[in-house]
N, C-alpha and C positions, 0 to 999 in steps of 0.2 A: 520139538514136537509141536504140531498144530492141531487145534480142535476147531472144526468148522462151527461158526456162530450163526451167521445169516447171510443173505444176499441183499444188497442195497436195492430198494425199490423206489426210494426218493431221497433227496438230499437238499439242504438249504443252508444258508448262512444266517447266523444270528449276530447282528452288529455288536461288537465288543466282546463276544463270547467264542466265536469260531464256527466251524461247520458241523451240522448235525446230519447224521446218516440214519436212515429209517429202513427197517426191514420187518419181516414177519417174525414174531417172537417164537423161539423154539419152545417145544412142549415142556422140556425141563431145562431150566437155565443153567449154563455151566458156571463154575465158580470163578467169578470175576468181580472187580470193584473199580472205583475211581482210581486211576493210576495204573491199571492193568495194561500191559503192552498188547497191541493188536497188530495183525498183519492184514493189509488189504491187497487183493490181487485183482487187477482190472480185467475186463474182457480181452484186452490186448496183451495180457500176461505181465503187465508191469506190477512189480511188487513194491509196496510202500509200508513203512513201519511207523506207527504212531501210538498214542495211548488214549485211554478213556479219560475224558475230563469231566463228564457228567452223564447222567442217565435219566431217561423218562420212560414211563410206560403209559402211552396214550390209551384212551378208551378204544374199544373195538370199532373197527370200520368195516361195515358189511360182513360182520362175523369173524373178521381176521384180527387176531391180537397182534399189536405192533410193539416194537421197541425202538426208541430213538437214542442214539449214542452221540454225544458231543465229542469231537476229536480235536487234537491239537495239530497245528502246523501244516494243514492241508486245506486247500480251497475247494469249494463246490465243483469247480471245473476240473480239478485233479481226480475227483472220485465219480466216475460215470455210473449211471444206473446199470446194474448187473454185476457190479464189483462184489467179489466174495470176501467176507470178513472172517478172519480166524483169530482165535486167542492164541497168543504165543506162550508156550509153557517152558 
C-alpha cells in the first residue's frame, strides 16, 4: 500500500550526506521516521525505492511550508523535479 507524501519541487546534493528532495509539506504529516521506506515515481513513470535518512522542516518560503527529506543511494540526477514521493506501507 502507498500513501502519497509530496511532489519534488527541488533537489540538491549534500556532500558526504546524500541527496535531499524538497516538497510542499502536507497539512497533516503521515506517520514516518528516519529509516522509513519510500517510493519515488518519476514523471517518466520510473519507480525507485529508497529510505529516509534524515528530515528537515525549513521555514516558510513565500507562505509555503516545506519539507526536505535526505534519501539514500540516489543522486540528484536520478530524481527529477515533479517526482512523486510515496510512503511504503
